[in-house]
C-alpha positions in Angstrom: -100.8 93.6 -57.4 -100.8 89.6 -57.9 -103.5 90.0 -61.3 -100.4 91.9 -63.0 -98.5 89.3 -66.1 -95.5 87.8 -64.8 -93.5 90.3 -66.4 -94.8 93.4 -64.6 -94.8 91.8 -61.3 -92.3 92.3 -58.7 -90.2 90.0 -57.2 -91.2 88.6 -54.0 -87.6 89.0 -52.8 -86.7 92.4 -51.1 -85.8 95.6 -53.2 -82.1 96.2 -52.4 -81.3 99.0 -51.3 -78.1 100.7 -49.0 -79.3 102.9 -46.3 -76.3 106.4 -46.1 -75.6 108.0 -42.9 -74.2 111.4 -44.0 -72.0 113.0 -41.8 -72.8 116.1 -40.3 -70.9 119.2 -40.4 -68.9 120.4 -37.6 -70.9 123.9 -37.2 -73.5 123.4 -34.8 -76.5 125.0 -35.5 -79.0 126.6 -33.0 -81.2 124.0 -31.4 -80.0 121.1 -33.4 -77.1 119.7 -30.7 -77.9 116.2 -29.6 -81.0 115.3 -31.8 -81.9 112.6 -33.9 -82.6 113.0 -37.3 -84.0 108.8 -37.5 -86.1 110.0 -34.6 -88.2 112.6 -36.5 -89.6 109.5 -39.2 -92.7 108.1 -37.4 -92.7 104.0 -37.4 -94.6 103.1 -40.3 -91.8 105.2 -42.7 -88.7 103.6 -40.8 -89.9 100.5 -41.2 -91.0 101.1 -44.9 -87.4 102.1 -45.0 -86.4 99.0 -43.7 -87.7 96.4 -45.6 -85.9 97.7 -48.1 -82.8 96.4 -47.5 -81.0 93.2 -47.6 -81.4 91.0 -44.8 -77.7 91.4 -43.9 -78.0 95.1 -43.7 -81.6 94.4 -41.4 -79.9 92.7 -38.9 -77.5 95.4 -38.3 -80.3 97.8 -38.2 -81.8 95.5 -35.3 -78.5 97.0 -33.1 -79.0 100.3 -33.9 -81.3 101.1 -30.8 -83.8 99.1 -28.8 -86.6 101.5 -30.8 -85.2 99.9 -34.0 -85.2 97.0 -32.9 -88.8 96.5 -31.4 -90.0 98.1 -34.7 -88.3 95.1 -36.5 -89.8 91.9 -34.2 -93.2 93.3 -34.0 -95.9 91.6 -35.6 -97.0 94.6 -37.4 -94.1 94.8 -39.5 -92.2 91.3 -39.1 -94.0 90.1 -43.0 -92.2 93.3 -44.5 -89.1 92.8 -43.0 -85.9 90.4 -45.2 -86.1 87.5 -41.8 -83.8 84.6 -41.7 -85.7 81.3 -41.3 -83.9 77.8 -41.6 -85.7 74.5 -41.4 -87.3 71.8 -43.4 -90.3 71.4 -45.2 -91.5 67.8 -45.3 -94.7 65.6 -46.0 -96.4 62.9 -43.0 -99.1 60.3 -43.8 -101.6 59.4 -41.1 -104.7 57.5 -42.1 -106.0 57.8 -38.6 -105.8 61.5 -39.3 -108.0 64.3 -41.5 -106.5 64.8 -43.7 -104.3 62.0 -43.7 -101.6 64.0 -46.3 -100.3 67.0 -45.1 -96.6 69.4 -44.8 -94.7 70.7 -41.8 -92.2 72.9 -41.4 -89.5 72.4 -39.0 -87.9 75.6 -37.8 -84.3 75.2 -37.0 -83.8 79.1 -36.4 -82.5 80.6 -33.1 -85.3 83.2 -33.1 -88.9 81.6 -32.6 -90.0 84.2 -35.8 -90.6 84.5 -38.4 -93.4 81.8 -38.2 -93.8 79.8 -41.3 -97.2 78.5 -42.9 -96.6 75.2 -44.0 -99.7 74.8 -46.1 -98.9 77.9 -48.0 -102.3 79.2 -47.8 -101.4 82.4 -48.8 -101.2 81.2 -52.6 -103.5 81.0 -55.3 -106.3 78.1 -54.5 -104.6 75.0 -56.4 -106.3 71.7 -56.7 -102.6 70.2 -55.2 -99.1 71.8 -54.7 -95.7 70.4 -55.4 -92.4 72.5 -53.2 -89.9 71.5 -55.9 -86.8 73.5 -54.6 -85.5 76.2 -52.1 -82.9 78.6 -52.9 -82.0 82.0 -50.2 -85.3 82.4 -49.0 -87.6 81.6 -52.1 -89.7 78.7 -52.8 -90.1 77.4 -56.2 -93.6 75.1 -55.9 -95.4 73.9 -59.1 -99.7 74.8 -58.5 -101.7 72.1 -60.4 -105.3 74.0 -61.3 -108.3 72.4 -59.2 -110.6 73.4 -62.6 -108.4 71.2 -64.6 -105.6 68.8 -63.0 -103.7 68.5 -66.2 -102.8 72.4 -66.8 -100.6 73.6 -63.9 -98.2 76.6 -63.4 -95.0 77.5 -61.6 -95.2 80.3 -58.6 -91.6 81.1 -56.8 -92.7 82.9 -53.4 -91.2 83.8 -49.9 -92.9 82.2 -47.2 -92.1 84.5 -44.5 -93.3 87.7 -46.1 -96.0 85.5 -48.0 -95.2 87.4 -51.6 -95.5 85.2 -54.4 -95.3 85.7 -58.2 -96.7 83.2 -60.7 -93.9 82.3 -63.7 -95.6 80.9 -66.9 -95.9 77.3 -67.5 -93.9 75.7 -70.7 -95.8 73.7 -72.6 -94.2 70.5 -71.0 -94.6 70.9 -67.2 -96.6 68.2 -66.3 -94.4 65.5 -67.9 -90.9 67.5 -66.6 -89.7 65.9 -63.7 -87.0 68.4 -62.9 -87.1 71.5 -62.4 -84.9 74.0 -59.9 -84.6 77.8 -59.0 -81.7 80.0 -59.2 -81.6 83.4 -56.9 -79.2 85.4 -55.0 -80.4 88.4 -53.4 -76.9 89.9 -52.8 -77.0 90.1 -56.7 -80.0 90.9 -57.9 -83.5 90.9 -56.6 -84.7 89.2 -59.9 -84.6 85.1 -60.0 -84.2 82.2 -62.5 -86.3 78.6 -63.3 -84.5 75.8 -64.8 -86.4 73.5 -66.5 -84.7 70.5 -67.6 -86.6 68.4 -70.4 -86.0 64.8 -71.0 -86.6 63.0 -73.9 -89.5 61.3 -73.1 -90.9 64.8 -72.3 -90.1 66.3 -75.5 -91.2 63.5 -77.5 -88.4 61.6 -78.8 -89.7 58.7 -80.5 -88.8 55.8 -78.2 -87.2 53.8 -80.7 -84.7 57.0 -80.8 -84.3 57.7 -77.2 -81.0 57.1 -75.4 -80.8 53.1 -74.2 -78.1 54.2 -72.0 -79.7 57.1 -70.1 -82.9 56.5 -68.9 -84.2 60.0 -69.2 -81.5 61.7 -70.8 -82.3 65.4 -71.0 -82.7 66.9 -74.4 -83.5 70.5 -73.4 -83.2 73.1 -71.0 -85.5 76.3 -70.8 -84.3 79.2 -68.3 -86.8 81.8 -67.2 -85.7 85.1 -66.2 -88.0 87.0 -64.1 -86.5 90.3 -65.7 -87.3 89.6 -69.3 -90.2 87.5 -68.3 -90.0 85.0 -70.6 -88.4 81.0 -71.3 -85.5 80.6 -73.4 -85.1 77.1 -74.7 -81.7 75.4 -76.0 -81.0 72.0 -77.0 -78.3 70.2 -74.3 -75.3 69.5 -76.3 -73.4 68.4 -73.1 -73.1 64.7 -71.9 -75.2 62.8 -72.0 -76.5 63.0 -69.0 -79.6 62.3 -66.8 -80.8 64.3 -63.9 -82.8 62.2 -60.8 -86.4 63.3 -59.8 -85.2 64.2 -56.2 -82.0 65.3 -57.4 -80.4 68.3 -55.0 -79.1 71.5 -56.3 -77.4 74.7 -55.1 -76.8 78.1 -56.8 -73.7 80.3 -56.7 -72.6 82.9 -58.6 -74.8 82.4 -61.5 -74.3 79.0 -61.8 -76.7 76.2 -60.9 -75.1 73.1 -59.4 -77.5 70.0 -60.1 -76.6 66.1 -58.8 -76.9 63.8 -61.7 -76.9 59.8 -62.4 -73.6 58.5 -62.6 -71.6 60.3 -60.2 -71.9 63.5 -61.7 -72.4 67.2 -61.1 -73.9 69.2 -63.9 -73.5 72.7 -63.5 -74.8 75.7 -65.7 -75.1 79.6 -65.5 -78.2 81.6 -66.1 -78.1 82.1 -69.6 -77.0 78.4 -70.3 -73.8 79.6 -71.9 -71.5 77.5 -70.0 -72.0 74.1 -69.1 -69.6 71.9 -66.9 -69.9 68.3 -66.0 -67.9 67.4 -63.1 -67.3 64.0 -61.8 -67.4 63.8 -58.0 -65.0 62.1 -56.0 -65.0 58.7 -55.9 -67.7 56.6 -53.8 -68.1 53.1 -52.7 -69.6 51.0 -54.8 -73.2 50.7 -52.8 -73.7 53.9 -53.2 -75.8 55.0 -56.3 -76.8 58.6 -55.7 -75.4 62.2 -55.6 -77.1 64.3 -53.3 -74.4 65.9 -51.0 -74.2 69.3 -53.6 -73.9 72.4 -51.6 -72.6 75.9 -50.9 -70.9 77.4 -48.5 -68.6 80.5 -48.1 -68.8 81.2 -51.6 -67.5 77.6 -52.8 -69.2 74.0 -54.4 -69.0 71.2 -52.0 -69.7 67.8 -51.9 -70.4 65.6 -48.5 -70.6 62.0 -48.8 -71.1 59.5 -46.7 -69.3 55.3 -46.5 -71.3 54.7 -43.2 -68.3 54.8 -41.1 -67.2 58.6 -41.6 -68.3 61.8 -43.6 -66.1 63.2 -46.0 -66.5 67.2 -47.2 -64.8 67.7 -50.4 -64.4 71.5 -52.1 -64.3 71.8 -55.8 -61.1 73.8 -56.8 -62.1 74.4 -60.5 -64.9 73.1 -63.0 -62.7 72.7 -65.5 -60.5 70.1 -64.4 -63.1 68.8 -62.1 -60.2 68.9 -59.2 -61.4 68.3 -55.4 -59.8 68.7 -52.1 -60.7 66.6 -49.2 -61.5 69.1 -46.7 -62.3 67.3 -43.5 -63.2 63.4 -42.5 -65.0 62.7 -39.5 -66.1 59.2 -37.9 -68.9 58.5 -36.8 -69.8 57.4 -33.6 -71.6 53.6 -33.7 -75.0 55.1 -32.4 -74.5 57.5 -35.5 -74.6 54.0 -38.2 -77.2 52.7 -40.3 -77.4 50.2 -42.8 -79.0 52.3 -45.3 -77.5 55.2 -47.6 -77.1 58.4 -45.5 -78.3 61.5 -47.2 -76.7 65.3 -46.5 -78.4 68.6 -46.4 -76.9 72.4 -45.6 -78.1 73.8 -43.1 -77.7 77.9 -42.0 -74.1 79.5 -41.8 -71.8 76.3 -43.2 -74.0 74.1 -40.4 -74.5 70.4 -42.3 -77.8 68.3 -41.5 -77.3 64.5 -41.7 -80.8 62.5 -42.1 
């Protein structure tokens, strides 16, 4: 199936499907008392049905019976099922090791399975591979072609099911530093890729570029897996610039992205609605905005001033109003001289590095 065109290739997300249980009639039929209609299904058929359910529904299926639970955990069916996995991809370097540079995955899930191959070896053969973003179980990767190091494709994959699709590259991918992924399996099985093209990548002459905003964003390109095409628009909001390693989050069809000068840039999947939201006042020595995350249907911002951790909730995009939710004082052993970065985990957990 991976040989089909991007417009025809199914999303790597699990197809949403609802399992309907039909109530039995009060009239009992001879020979049917106490029978279980699901018991007539073979394991393969039942596994195929469960594999089409959203993740939350799959969790509920584990509680139906011992048979269903064992079926979901069985090694022959795990890759078909929507599984929960929480953890970090990171790269390490050791000059005494071969290869010297390698990618690792630290699994923070309570359950041992599913296993994740940090090399993503199931993806098409690439000269090199960069993980650009992660969103609700999917990864956005940049795959540099071995035959031509200047050409690349975007690849969206599910590392637990090892399903993937290629996204046709734009004319500027090798020059674009910021590409992000938007995906919400509770709403749709389709995803969006956002490519923020700065003035230099777009080809704006150097003497016409904004001196106050290095790599000011000039154009936004949005790819829809449903439509299978890119849509472009000139960015009229701002000006603003986005760091290469800017943290993003996706909620209710809106991508929230940390920008320079203590701003959060928010844009919907159609590119029709934009918001530039100033974050709460920060210490002068902190020059990056990385603590943006979503939880329980809200946008949060977490910040550290070396002595405490503050967590804010965004009340309104239009007014830019934030409400302080928590203040946590650090123990002395947690204090560090450098700027700390917040990462959002699972079930409202925060990972502090």
